[in-house]
C-alpha angles and dihedrals in degrees: 000000000000114000103208102175125209101310134134091263089069095061106022123118105236122215091015117191115260139168128223118247088243093062120109122245090247090054092048093049091050090055093045094048092048092051095035092236125164092197136010135195118247117217137195112203089340097310121112112249103158151355127242118206122207090219089059091053090051090048090054091050096244110170095024117113102245135126088233095051106119096212093135094055116108123258090236090066096062107021122116118237112271114256117243108290126236129207130230087258095055110118115253094240093051091054090049092050092049092049092050092046093050094041091225132140097226143013126217115242116214137185128231091285093051094252118146111255100164147316136256115218134207089241091055091050091049092050090050091050090053089053094047093051094044095241087138088063103061089161089073115084115249119216128187117200135183106226127187114237098251133126117268099023096124090049090053093048092047091051092051091050091049092049088059092051092254138131132213108230101173134019138183134167137206118192123217112215091197104056103021090243136129126220103219119199116200136179111199141185105221137137100210103048094163091052091049092051091049091050092049092051092048087058093052101263111131111221103213098171132023137156116267120227087265091054097253122123113270123199115229096211131279110333113246127175105271124237122250093261128211 
């Protein structure tokens, strides 16, 4: 079995539709309407050089019967510059950071020769984030802990979970610059959730969010920086 890791190749759309920079705006709109696309990469000899947005075509009046409608203008005249491309081997989180930094809805994916081989979309990145954080497994309890920034804390938490017959299935962290603490989000498989939470707090890990018996989030009191524990 191939272990592919969390890279762009896992979530990219291969053989994505594109238009050449020599296409007319009417031709580009016909492709976008047929495929129900809000944006499309523009290529020159197979390499991404720009992005064409459907909203821009509507703004220009493309597709409307009017003597002023610029449907015969070339795509290259109105396209936006292409955002920096990624490759199939680009890590998932790097692609997400680039997309957020560029405020774009997709990134072109290129091979070693710079030829377009696909795209990675904001929706695909969002779906992968949901999977990584376990939001697609609502049946698994979600715990939020305050954890001091010290070596070995994850090992301690993992040991406590194992001692209660549990297993950590998903994990994410958020570091506080102010208090030197991490907020640790866990999804766990465990039978005695209440016993696990009590054991974690005995060891100095403040449980700030846990599922209630009815399945709704339950606050565990006012969050205070935890002690160092045993």
